[in-house]
A tleap script that builds the chain and sets N, CA, C and O, in Angstrom:
source leaprc.protein.ff14SB
mol = sequence {
  NMET VAL CYS GLY GLY ASN VAL ASP ILE PHE
  LEU GLU PRO LEU CYS GLU ARG HIE LYS GLY
  LEU TYR ASP MET ILE GLU VAL LEU GLU HIE
  ARG GLY LYS ARG ALA ILE VAL VAL THR LYS
  PHE GLY LYS ASP ARG PHE SER LYS SER LEU
  VAL ASP ALA TYR GLY GLY ARG TRP GLY ASP
  PRO MET GLU GLU GLU GLU ILE GLU GLY TYR
  ARG GLN PHE PHE PHE ASP LYS MET PRO ARG
  VAL LEU ASP ASN GLY VAL VAL ILE GLU PRO
  LEU ARG ILE ALA SER THR LEU TYR ILE PHE
  GLY ALA ALA THR TYR PRO GLY ILE LEU LEU
  LYS GLN PRO LYS TRP SER ILE SER MET TRP
  SER CSER
}
set mol.1.N position { -9.808 -38.976 6.672 }
set mol.1.CA position { -11.133 -38.558 7.077 }
set mol.1.C position { -12.104 -39.723 6.939 }
set mol.1.O position { -11.912 -40.600 6.097 }
set mol.2.N position { -13.114 -39.732 7.743 }
set mol.2.CA position { -14.108 -40.795 7.731 }
set mol.2.C position { -14.826 -40.836 6.381 }
set mol.2.O position { -15.146 -41.913 5.878 }
set mol.3.N position { -15.080 -39.650 5.792 }
set mol.3.CA position { -15.820 -39.599 4.524 }
set mol.3.C position { -14.928 -39.897 3.325 }
set mol.3.O position { -15.425 -39.960 2.201 }
set mol.4.N position { -13.632 -40.083 3.529 }
set mol.4.CA position { -12.730 -40.385 2.436 }
set mol.4.C position { -12.143 -39.170 1.746 }
set mol.4.O position { -11.410 -39.321 0.769 }
set mol.5.N position { -12.442 -37.968 2.221 }
set mol.5.CA position { -11.939 -36.745 1.604 }
set mol.5.C position { -10.526 -36.406 2.061 }
set mol.5.O position { -9.963 -37.086 2.919 }
set mol.6.N position { -9.966 -35.368 1.493 }
set mol.6.CA position { -8.629 -34.891 1.848 }
set mol.6.C position { -8.718 -33.513 2.467 }
set mol.6.O position { -9.613 -32.733 2.144 }
set mol.7.N position { -7.795 -33.220 3.348 }
set mol.7.CA position { -7.733 -31.917 3.993 }
set mol.7.C position { -6.300 -31.410 3.902 }
set mol.7.O position { -5.357 -32.140 4.206 }
set mol.8.N position { -6.140 -30.157 3.481 }
set mol.8.CA position { -4.836 -29.504 3.519 }
set mol.8.C position { -4.763 -28.664 4.781 }
set mol.8.O position { -5.663 -27.871 5.056 }
set mol.9.N position { -3.705 -28.833 5.544 }
set mol.9.CA position { -3.524 -28.074 6.783 }
set mol.9.C position { -2.285 -27.216 6.624 }
set mol.9.O position { -1.196 -27.723 6.354 }
set mol.10.N position { -2.455 -25.909 6.794 }
set mol.10.CA position { -1.340 -24.981 6.721 }
set mol.10.C position { -0.882 -24.643 8.134 }
set mol.10.O position { -1.681 -24.194 8.955 }
set mol.11.N position { 0.372 -24.851 8.414 }
set mol.11.CA position { 0.943 -24.487 9.703 }
set mol.11.C position { 1.884 -23.322 9.485 }
set mol.11.O position { 2.610 -23.282 8.492 }
set mol.12.N position { 1.876 -22.390 10.390 }
set mol.12.CA position { 2.778 -21.258 10.282 }
set mol.12.C position { 3.377 -20.974 11.656 }
set mol.12.O position { 2.741 -21.228 12.679 }
set mol.13.N position { 4.578 -20.455 11.677 }
set mol.13.CA position { 5.187 -20.137 12.973 }
set mol.13.C position { 4.537 -18.903 13.591 }
set mol.13.O position { 4.113 -17.992 12.879 }
set mol.14.N position { 4.463 -18.879 14.906 }
set mol.14.CA position { 4.012 -17.679 15.613 }
set mol.14.C position { 5.256 -16.900 16.010 }
set mol.14.O position { 6.015 -17.325 16.881 }
set mol.15.N position { 5.456 -15.768 15.370 }
set mol.15.CA position { 6.654 -14.961 15.602 }
set mol.15.C position { 6.343 -13.811 16.553 }
set mol.15.O position { 5.270 -13.211 16.489 }
set mol.16.N position { 7.278 -13.517 17.419 }
set mol.16.CA position { 7.121 -12.409 18.355 }
set mol.16.C position { 6.906 -11.087 17.612 }
set mol.16.O position { 6.188 -10.212 18.095 }
set mol.17.N position { 7.526 -10.944 16.444 }
set mol.17.CA position { 7.397 -9.690 15.695 }
set mol.17.C position { 5.971 -9.461 15.174 }
set mol.17.O position { 5.635 -8.349 14.767 }
set mol.18.N position { 5.140 -10.496 15.184 }
set mol.18.CA position { 3.764 -10.358 14.707 }
set mol.18.C position { 2.748 -10.175 15.834 }
set mol.18.O position { 1.546 -10.144 15.574 }
set mol.19.N position { 3.209 -10.054 17.076 }
set mol.19.CA position { 2.285 -9.920 18.200 }
set mol.19.C position { 1.367 -8.704 18.037 }
set mol.19.O position { 0.163 -8.799 18.275 }
set mol.20.N position { 1.930 -7.571 17.633 }
set mol.20.CA position { 1.122 -6.370 17.428 }
set mol.20.C position { 0.081 -6.560 16.340 }
set mol.20.O position { -1.024 -6.025 16.424 }
set mol.21.N position { 0.439 -7.323 15.320 }
set mol.21.CA position { -0.482 -7.612 14.226 }
set mol.21.C position { -1.676 -8.414 14.745 }
set mol.21.O position { -2.823 -8.095 14.434 }
set mol.22.N position { -1.407 -9.445 15.531 }
set mol.22.CA position { -2.497 -10.261 16.073 }
set mol.22.C position { -3.385 -9.439 17.008 }
set mol.22.O position { -4.605 -9.605 17.005 }
set mol.23.N position { -2.786 -8.559 17.802 }
set mol.23.CA position { -3.578 -7.685 18.677 }
set mol.23.C position { -4.474 -6.765 17.851 }
set mol.23.O position { -5.628 -6.530 18.207 }
set mol.24.N position { -3.939 -6.249 16.750 }
set mol.24.CA position { -4.704 -5.321 15.916 }
set mol.24.C position { -5.834 -6.031 15.183 }
set mol.24.O position { -6.869 -5.419 14.917 }
set mol.25.N position { -5.662 -7.306 14.850 }
set mol.25.CA position { -6.750 -8.068 14.225 }
set mol.25.C position { -7.976 -8.054 15.137 }
set mol.25.O position { -9.098 -7.834 14.682 }
set mol.26.N position { -7.748 -8.289 16.417 }
set mol.26.CA position { -8.867 -8.284 17.368 }
set mol.26.C position { -9.530 -6.915 17.430 }
set mol.26.O position { -10.757 -6.825 17.469 }
set mol.27.N position { -8.737 -5.852 17.441 }
set mol.27.CA position { -9.279 -4.483 17.500 }
set mol.27.C position { -10.120 -4.195 16.256 }
set mol.27.O position { -11.240 -3.695 16.362 }
set mol.28.N position { -9.577 -4.511 15.075 }
set mol.28.CA position { -10.299 -4.224 13.833 }
set mol.28.C position { -11.586 -5.032 13.723 }
set mol.28.O position { -12.608 -4.516 13.270 }
set mol.29.N position { -11.540 -6.299 14.136 }
set mol.29.CA position { -12.760 -7.111 14.107 }
set mol.29.C position { -13.811 -6.532 15.043 }
set mol.29.O position { -14.990 -6.472 14.696 }
set mol.30.N position { -13.389 -6.109 16.224 }
set mol.30.CA position { -14.324 -5.537 17.197 }
set mol.30.C position { -14.946 -4.246 16.663 }
set mol.30.O position { -16.123 -3.979 16.906 }
set mol.31.N position { -14.167 -3.448 15.942 }
set mol.31.CA position { -14.664 -2.186 15.384 }
set mol.31.C position { -15.419 -2.376 14.076 }
set mol.31.O position { -16.028 -1.430 13.576 }
set mol.32.N position { -15.389 -3.578 13.514 }
set mol.32.CA position { -16.091 -3.836 12.267 }
set mol.32.C position { -15.403 -3.248 11.054 }
set mol.32.O position { -16.069 -2.891 10.083 }
set mol.33.N position { -14.076 -3.136 11.087 }
set mol.33.CA position { -13.308 -2.552 9.983 }
set mol.33.C position { -12.888 -3.637 8.995 }
set mol.33.O position { -12.538 -4.748 9.395 }
set mol.34.N position { -12.925 -3.315 7.730 }
set mol.34.CA position { -12.481 -4.250 6.686 }
set mol.34.C position { -10.958 -4.268 6.616 }
set mol.34.O position { -10.309 -3.222 6.632 }
set mol.35.N position { -10.401 -5.469 6.538 }
set mol.35.CA position { -8.946 -5.616 6.457 }
set mol.35.C position { -8.631 -7.009 5.919 }
set mol.35.O position { -9.489 -7.892 5.895 }
set mol.36.N position { -7.384 -7.186 5.488 }
set mol.36.CA position { -6.916 -8.499 5.045 }
set mol.36.C position { -5.583 -8.806 5.717 }
set mol.36.O position { -4.786 -7.909 5.994 }
set mol.37.N position { -5.361 -10.078 5.970 }
set mol.37.CA position { -4.073 -10.556 6.446 }
set mol.37.C position { -3.412 -11.242 5.256 }
set mol.37.O position { -3.984 -12.154 4.659 }
set mol.38.N position { -2.205 -10.798 4.915 }
set mol.38.CA position { -1.466 -11.347 3.779 }
set mol.38.C position { -0.288 -12.136 4.341 }
set mol.38.O position { 0.610 -11.563 4.957 }
set mol.39.N position { -0.293 -13.450 4.129 }
set mol.39.CA position { 0.781 -14.317 4.606 }
set mol.39.C position { 1.510 -14.872 3.395 }
set mol.39.O position { 0.895 -15.421 2.481 }
set mol.40.N position { 2.835 -14.720 3.401 }
set mol.40.CA position { 3.650 -15.205 2.278 }
set mol.40.C position { 4.529 -16.345 2.772 }
set mol.40.O position { 5.289 -16.205 3.730 }
set mol.41.N position { 4.402 -17.481 2.087 }
set mol.41.CA position { 5.217 -18.650 2.387 }
set mol.41.C position { 6.200 -18.861 1.247 }
set mol.41.O position { 5.874 -18.613 0.086 }
set mol.42.N position { 7.370 -19.308 1.568 }
set mol.42.CA position { 8.349 -19.639 0.543 }
set mol.42.C position { 9.477 -20.427 1.165 }
set mol.42.O position { 9.517 -20.623 2.380 }
set mol.43.N position { 10.387 -20.876 0.335 }
set mol.43.CA position { 11.494 -21.694 0.827 }
set mol.43.C position { 12.337 -20.939 1.848 }
set mol.43.O position { 12.698 -21.491 2.888 }
set mol.44.N position { 12.649 -19.689 1.557 }
set mol.44.CA position { 13.511 -18.899 2.439 }
set mol.44.C position { 12.799 -17.703 3.049 }
set mol.44.O position { 13.453 -16.789 3.552 }
set mol.45.N position { 11.473 -17.693 3.015 }
set mol.45.CA position { 10.782 -16.513 3.525 }
set mol.45.C position { 9.476 -16.885 4.207 }
set mol.45.O position { 8.834 -17.882 3.876 }
set mol.46.N position { 9.115 -16.072 5.144 }
set mol.46.CA position { 7.801 -16.112 5.776 }
set mol.46.C position { 7.515 -14.694 6.231 }
set mol.46.O position { 8.282 -14.116 7.001 }
set mol.47.N position { 6.422 -14.140 5.761 }
set mol.47.CA position { 6.043 -12.805 6.210 }
set mol.47.C position { 4.537 -12.740 6.395 }
set mol.47.O position { 3.782 -13.489 5.775 }
set mol.48.N position { 4.125 -11.838 7.252 }
set mol.48.CA position { 2.708 -11.672 7.560 }
set mol.48.C position { 2.446 -10.180 7.727 }
set mol.48.O position { 3.136 -9.489 8.476 }
set mol.49.N position { 1.437 -9.707 7.015 }
set mol.49.CA position { 1.084 -8.293 7.062 }
set mol.49.C position { -0.424 -8.156 7.214 }
set mol.49.O position { -1.190 -8.972 6.702 }
set mol.50.N position { -0.830 -7.126 7.918 }
set mol.50.CA position { -2.242 -6.769 8.077 }
set mol.50.C position { -2.432 -5.413 7.430 }
set mol.50.O position { -1.723 -4.458 7.747 }
set mol.51.N position { -3.392 -5.332 6.520 }
set mol.51.CA position { -3.669 -4.080 5.816 }
set mol.51.C position { -5.159 -3.813 5.937 }
set mol.51.O position { -5.973 -4.663 5.577 }
set mol.52.N position { -5.526 -2.632 6.444 }
set mol.52.CA position { -6.954 -2.323 6.498 }
set mol.52.C position { -7.348 -1.488 5.289 }
set mol.52.O position { -6.491 -0.964 4.578 }
set mol.53.N position { -8.642 -1.368 5.064 }
set mol.53.CA position { -9.156 -0.679 3.882 }
set mol.53.C position { -8.956 0.831 3.959 }
set mol.53.O position { -9.261 1.544 3.004 }
set mol.54.N position { -8.452 1.320 5.076 }
set mol.54.CA position { -8.309 2.759 5.286 }
set mol.54.C position { -6.850 3.197 5.277 }
set mol.54.O position { -6.545 4.346 5.596 }
set mol.55.N position { -5.947 2.288 4.913 }
set mol.55.CA position { -4.533 2.641 4.796 }
set mol.55.C position { -3.646 2.191 5.944 }
set mol.55.O position { -2.427 2.346 5.864 }
set mol.56.N position { -4.213 1.643 7.004 }
set mol.56.CA position { -3.414 1.163 8.133 }
set mol.56.C position { -2.644 -0.096 7.773 }
set mol.56.O position { -3.141 -0.946 7.035 }
set mol.57.N position { -1.418 -0.214 8.301 }
set mol.57.CA position { -0.570 -1.382 8.024 }
set mol.57.C position { 0.139 -1.823 9.291 }
set mol.57.O position { 0.611 -1.003 10.079 }
set mol.58.N position { 0.205 -3.141 9.471 }
set mol.58.CA position { 0.896 -3.720 10.615 }
set mol.58.C position { 1.653 -4.948 10.151 }
set mol.58.O position { 1.322 -5.536 9.121 }
set mol.59.N position { 2.658 -5.333 10.902 }
set mol.59.CA position { 3.423 -6.524 10.564 }
set mol.59.C position { 4.565 -6.222 9.612 }
set mol.59.O position { 5.137 -5.132 9.643 }
set mol.60.N position { 4.894 -7.186 8.768 }
set mol.60.CA position { 5.999 -7.034 7.836 }
set mol.60.C position { 5.643 -6.033 6.733 }
set mol.60.O position { 4.494 -5.979 6.293 }
set mol.61.N position { 6.624 -5.238 6.286 }
set mol.61.CA position { 6.334 -4.213 5.277 }
set mol.61.C position { 5.970 -4.818 3.922 }
set mol.61.O position { 6.430 -5.898 3.554 }
set mol.62.N position { 5.124 -4.081 3.191 }
set mol.62.CA position { 4.723 -4.458 1.841 }
set mol.62.C position { 4.820 -3.232 0.945 }
set mol.62.O position { 4.631 -2.103 1.399 }
set mol.63.N position { 5.116 -3.462 -0.324 }
set mol.63.CA position { 5.159 -2.369 -1.296 }
set mol.63.C position { 3.738 -1.902 -1.612 }
set mol.63.O position { 2.795 -2.692 -1.591 }
set mol.64.N position { 3.600 -0.619 -1.901 }
set mol.64.CA position { 2.289 -0.044 -2.208 }
set mol.64.C position { 1.633 -0.729 -3.417 }
set mol.64.O position { 0.424 -0.964 -3.413 }
set mol.65.N position { 2.419 -1.048 -4.442 }
set mol.65.CA position { 1.874 -1.702 -5.632 }
set mol.65.C position { 1.309 -3.080 -5.290 }
set mol.65.O position { 0.291 -3.501 -5.840 }
set mol.66.N position { 1.980 -3.769 -4.378 }
set mol.66.CA position { 1.516 -5.091 -3.960 }
set mol.66.C position { 0.189 -4.980 -3.215 }
set mol.66.O position { -0.723 -5.779 -3.428 }
set mol.67.N position { 0.093 -3.987 -2.347 }
set mol.67.CA position { -1.150 -3.772 -1.591 }
set mol.67.C position { -2.300 -3.468 -2.551 }
set mol.67.O position { -3.403 -3.987 -2.382 }
set mol.68.N position { -2.049 -2.643 -3.540 }
set mol.68.CA position { -3.091 -2.313 -4.523 }
set mol.68.C position { -3.600 -3.569 -5.229 }
set mol.68.O position { -4.789 -3.672 -5.530 }
set mol.69.N position { -2.711 -4.517 -5.490 }
set mol.69.CA position { -3.115 -5.758 -6.138 }
set mol.69.C position { -3.992 -6.642 -5.264 }
set mol.69.O position { -4.710 -7.504 -5.771 }
set mol.70.N position { -3.936 -6.428 -3.944 }
set mol.70.CA position { -4.728 -7.239 -3.017 }
set mol.70.C position { -6.025 -6.559 -2.589 }
set mol.70.O position { -6.827 -7.179 -1.890 }
set mol.71.N position { -6.257 -5.327 -2.976 }
set mol.71.CA position { -7.464 -4.596 -2.546 }
set mol.71.C position { -8.754 -5.302 -2.953 }
set mol.71.O position { -9.779 -5.166 -2.284 }
set mol.72.N position { -8.703 -6.047 -4.038 }
set mol.72.CA position { -9.898 -6.749 -4.509 }
set mol.72.C position { -10.401 -7.790 -3.505 }
set mol.72.O position { -11.541 -8.243 -3.604 }
set mol.73.N position { -9.563 -8.168 -2.544 }
set mol.73.CA position { -9.926 -9.221 -1.594 }
set mol.73.C position { -10.563 -8.702 -0.301 }
set mol.73.O position { -10.941 -9.501 0.555 }
set mol.74.N position { -10.689 -7.377 -0.144 }
set mol.74.CA position { -11.246 -6.830 1.096 }
set mol.74.C position { -12.680 -7.284 1.356 }
set mol.74.O position { -13.088 -7.379 2.513 }
set mol.75.N position { -13.446 -7.565 0.317 }
set mol.75.CA position { -14.850 -7.921 0.501 }
set mol.75.C position { -15.099 -9.422 0.394 }
set mol.75.O position { -16.249 -9.860 0.428 }
set mol.76.N position { -14.037 -10.214 0.266 }
set mol.76.CA position { -14.196 -11.674 0.226 }
set mol.76.C position { -14.665 -12.190 1.576 }
set mol.76.O position { -14.435 -11.566 2.612 }
set mol.77.N position { -15.313 -13.319 1.546 }
set mol.77.CA position { -15.791 -13.944 2.780 }
set mol.77.C position { -14.898 -15.100 3.223 }
set mol.77.O position { -14.908 -15.487 4.392 }
set mol.78.N position { -14.124 -15.650 2.283 }
set mol.78.CA position { -13.308 -16.818 2.577 }
set mol.78.C position { -11.837 -16.537 2.259 }
set mol.78.O position { -11.543 -15.714 1.392 }
set mol.79.N position { -10.916 -17.206 2.942 }
set mol.79.CA position { -9.490 -17.058 2.603 }
set mol.79.C position { -9.204 -17.610 1.211 }
set mol.79.O position { -9.924 -18.470 0.705 }
set mol.80.N position { -8.136 -17.097 0.605 }
set mol.80.CA position { -7.709 -17.570 -0.714 }
set mol.80.C position { -6.242 -17.941 -0.661 }
set mol.80.O position { -5.442 -17.272 -0.007 }
set mol.81.N position { -5.901 -19.001 -1.346 }
set mol.81.CA position { -4.504 -19.392 -1.503 }
set mol.81.C position { -4.141 -19.099 -2.959 }
set mol.81.O position { -4.678 -19.720 -3.877 }
set mol.82.N position { -3.225 -18.149 -3.161 }
set mol.82.CA position { -2.819 -17.773 -4.506 }
set mol.82.C position { -1.695 -18.678 -4.993 }
set mol.82.O position { -1.049 -19.356 -4.194 }
set mol.83.N position { -1.464 -18.691 -6.280 }
set mol.83.CA position { -0.468 -19.581 -6.874 }
set mol.83.C position { 0.963 -19.266 -6.460 }
set mol.83.O position { 1.833 -20.132 -6.554 }
set mol.84.N position { 1.222 -18.055 -6.010 }
set mol.84.CA position { 2.598 -17.648 -5.699 }
set mol.84.C position { 2.963 -17.837 -4.224 }
set mol.84.O position { 3.892 -17.191 -3.740 }
set mol.85.N position { 2.258 -18.701 -3.507 }
set mol.85.CA position { 2.581 -18.956 -2.107 }
set mol.85.C position { 2.071 -17.892 -1.158 }
set mol.85.O position { 2.617 -17.713 -0.070 }
set mol.86.N position { 1.030 -17.188 -1.561 }
set mol.86.CA position { 0.447 -16.122 -0.741 }
set mol.86.C position { -0.947 -16.556 -0.305 }
set mol.86.O position { -1.735 -17.054 -1.108 }
set mol.87.N position { -1.239 -16.359 0.982 }
set mol.87.CA position { -2.566 -16.637 1.519 }
set mol.87.C position { -3.183 -15.302 1.920 }
set mol.87.O position { -2.576 -14.535 2.667 }
set mol.88.N position { -4.383 -15.025 1.427 }
set mol.88.CA position { -5.114 -13.802 1.742 }
set mol.88.C position { -6.292 -14.180 2.631 }
set mol.88.O position { -7.137 -14.987 2.244 }
set mol.89.N position { -6.343 -13.594 3.819 }
set mol.89.CA position { -7.430 -13.879 4.753 }
set mol.89.C position { -8.160 -12.581 5.080 }
set mol.89.O position { -7.619 -11.735 5.792 }
set mol.90.N position { -9.378 -12.410 4.572 }
set mol.90.CA position { -10.139 -11.213 4.942 }
set mol.90.C position { -10.666 -11.340 6.369 }
set mol.90.O position { -11.054 -12.424 6.804 }
set mol.91.N position { -10.675 -10.225 7.086 }
set mol.91.CA position { -11.277 -10.248 8.417 }
set mol.91.C position { -12.785 -10.331 8.244 }
set mol.91.O position { -13.357 -9.692 7.362 }
set mol.92.N position { -13.401 -11.101 9.071 }
set mol.92.CA position { -14.854 -11.249 8.997 }
set mol.92.C position { -15.493 -10.230 9.913 }
set mol.92.O position { -15.187 -10.159 11.103 }
set mol.93.N position { -16.375 -9.452 9.347 }
set mol.93.CA position { -17.077 -8.434 10.116 }
set mol.93.C position { -18.321 -9.070 10.714 }
set mol.93.O position { -19.125 -9.682 10.011 }
set mol.94.N position { -18.464 -8.915 12.013 }
set mol.94.CA position { -19.606 -9.515 12.700 }
set mol.94.C position { -20.897 -8.801 12.299 }
set mol.94.O position { -20.926 -7.582 12.136 }
set mol.95.N position { -21.939 -9.572 12.148 }
set mol.95.CA position { -23.250 -9.032 11.825 }
set mol.95.C position { -24.086 -8.957 13.087 }
set mol.95.O position { -23.787 -9.612 14.086 }
set mol.96.N position { -25.118 -8.168 13.034 }
set mol.96.CA position { -26.040 -8.058 14.151 }
set mol.96.C position { -27.213 -8.992 13.897 }
set mol.96.O position { -27.791 -8.999 12.810 }
set mol.97.N position { -27.553 -9.766 14.893 }
set mol.97.CA position { -28.674 -10.691 14.798 }
set mol.97.C position { -29.710 -10.278 15.830 }
set mol.97.O position { -29.409 -10.171 17.019 }
set mol.98.N position { -30.920 -10.049 15.372 }
set mol.98.CA position { -32.026 -9.732 16.269 }
set mol.98.C position { -32.920 -10.954 16.382 }
set mol.98.O position { -33.352 -11.511 15.372 }
set mol.99.N position { -33.196 -11.370 17.612 }
set mol.99.CA position { -34.074 -12.511 17.848 }
set mol.99.C position { -35.261 -12.011 18.649 }
set mol.99.O position { -35.105 -11.497 19.757 }
set mol.100.N position { -36.429 -12.161 18.092 }
set mol.100.CA position { -37.643 -11.706 18.763 }
set mol.100.C position { -38.355 -12.908 19.372 }
set mol.100.O position { -38.408 -13.985 18.778 }
set mol.101.N position { -38.891 -12.705 20.550 }
set mol.101.CA position { -39.657 -13.756 21.193 }
set mol.101.C position { -38.821 -14.761 21.953 }
set mol.101.O position { -39.333 -15.822 22.311 }
set mol.102.N position { -37.560 -14.477 22.213 }
set mol.102.CA position { -36.698 -15.436 22.901 }
set mol.102.C position { -36.513 -15.110 24.379 }
set mol.102.O position { -35.727 -15.768 25.060 }
set mol.103.N position { -37.221 -14.114 24.880 }
set mol.103.CA position { -37.026 -13.688 26.269 }
set mol.103.C position { -37.405 -14.770 27.271 }
set mol.103.O position { -36.900 -14.764 28.394 }
set mol.104.N position { -38.264 -15.682 26.902 }
set mol.104.CA position { -38.671 -16.744 27.813 }
set mol.104.C position { -37.559 -17.768 28.021 }
set mol.104.O position { -37.468 -18.371 29.090 }
set mol.105.N position { -36.716 -17.969 27.013 }
set mol.105.CA position { -35.664 -18.977 27.068 }
set mol.105.C position { -34.289 -18.370 26.761 }
set mol.105.O position { -33.638 -18.790 25.805 }
set mol.106.N position { -33.838 -17.396 27.549 }
set mol.106.CA position { -32.563 -16.741 27.224 }
set mol.106.C position { -31.330 -17.559 27.590 }
set mol.106.O position { -30.228 -17.235 27.148 }
set mol.107.N position { -31.491 -18.607 28.383 }
set mol.107.CA position { -30.336 -19.358 28.869 }
set mol.107.C position { -29.434 -19.891 27.776 }
set mol.107.O position { -28.212 -19.792 27.887 }
set mol.108.N position { -30.001 -20.448 26.729 }
set mol.108.CA position { -29.209 -21.015 25.635 }
set mol.108.C position { -28.423 -19.914 24.941 }
set mol.108.O position { -27.246 -20.096 24.629 }
set mol.109.N position { -29.054 -18.779 24.696 }
set mol.109.CA position { -28.377 -17.677 24.012 }
set mol.109.C position { -27.269 -17.088 24.868 }
set mol.109.O position { -26.209 -16.734 24.350 }
set mol.110.N position { -27.498 -16.978 26.163 }
set mol.110.CA position { -26.524 -16.343 27.045 }
set mol.110.C position { -25.277 -17.190 27.252 }
set mol.110.O position { -24.266 -16.677 27.732 }
set mol.111.N position { -25.320 -18.466 26.906 }
set mol.111.CA position { -24.172 -19.354 27.097 }
set mol.111.C position { -23.206 -19.334 25.914 }
set mol.111.O position { -22.165 -19.989 25.971 }
set mol.112.N position { -23.517 -18.611 24.855 }
set mol.112.CA position { -22.634 -18.556 23.691 }
set mol.112.C position { -21.422 -17.690 24.034 }
set mol.112.O position { -21.596 -16.519 24.370 }
set mol.113.N position { -20.198 -18.227 23.959 }
set mol.113.CA position { -19.014 -17.546 24.488 }
set mol.113.C position { -18.607 -16.266 23.764 }
set mol.113.O position { -18.073 -15.363 24.407 }
set mol.114.N position { -18.833 -16.147 22.469 }
set mol.114.CA position { -18.350 -14.975 21.746 }
set mol.114.C position { -19.482 -14.040 21.333 }
set mol.114.O position { -19.278 -13.158 20.500 }
set mol.115.N position { -20.650 -14.217 21.893 }
set mol.115.CA position { -21.766 -13.372 21.518 }
set mol.115.C position { -21.888 -12.224 22.508 }
set mol.115.O position { -21.706 -12.413 23.711 }
set mol.116.N position { -22.185 -11.074 22.021 }
set mol.116.CA position { -22.532 -9.939 22.863 }
set mol.116.C position { -24.046 -9.815 22.811 }
set mol.116.O position { -24.606 -9.516 21.756 }
set mol.117.N position { -24.713 -10.039 23.931 }
set mol.117.CA position { -26.160 -10.113 23.929 }
set mol.117.C position { -26.740 -9.019 24.812 }
set mol.117.O position { -26.333 -8.831 25.958 }
set mol.118.N position { -27.700 -8.308 24.244 }
set mol.118.CA position { -28.479 -7.322 24.989 }
set mol.118.C position { -29.922 -7.779 24.959 }
set mol.118.O position { -30.432 -8.189 23.916 }
set mol.119.N position { -30.580 -7.710 26.105 }
set mol.119.CA position { -31.975 -8.158 26.162 }
set mol.119.C position { -32.860 -6.990 26.531 }
set mol.119.O position { -32.526 -6.195 27.410 }
set mol.120.N position { -33.993 -6.891 25.853 }
set mol.120.CA position { -35.005 -5.905 26.175 }
set mol.120.C position { -36.274 -6.661 26.507 }
set mol.120.O position { -36.577 -7.685 25.895 }
set mol.121.N position { -36.996 -6.165 27.456 }
set mol.121.CA position { -38.240 -6.809 27.832 }
set mol.121.C position { -39.288 -5.719 28.000 }
set mol.121.O position { -39.008 -4.638 28.517 }
set mol.122.N position { -40.503 -6.027 27.549 }
set mol.122.CA position { -41.563 -5.030 27.682 }
set mol.122.C position { -42.403 -5.314 28.906 }
set mol.122.O position { -43.350 -4.580 29.189 }
savepdb mol mol.pdb
quit
């Protein structure tokens, strides 16, 4: 890095068996539901599971006791790397942003690719 710092990059395989999990991540994010993605790395294993706060599960199976141990991470804002080779990624729930007085210059706002924008004018 230019600043002299270090970066850790985690690479994981994209498995066909996880396609439904990735599709469900998009659905849950769109609905604003709390959930975590649990990825386990190891010498002879790789698994990925999606668990929502309401009991829904997708991807590789997990034991109920294990899920209970991860419930504390549903409200985290950042991913965590645990000591046992497990990565916990909470889904980020989109917030609503209200901007007043921007009706004169909507072009910049309307060009944002992932924003859903509604405009009201008096």
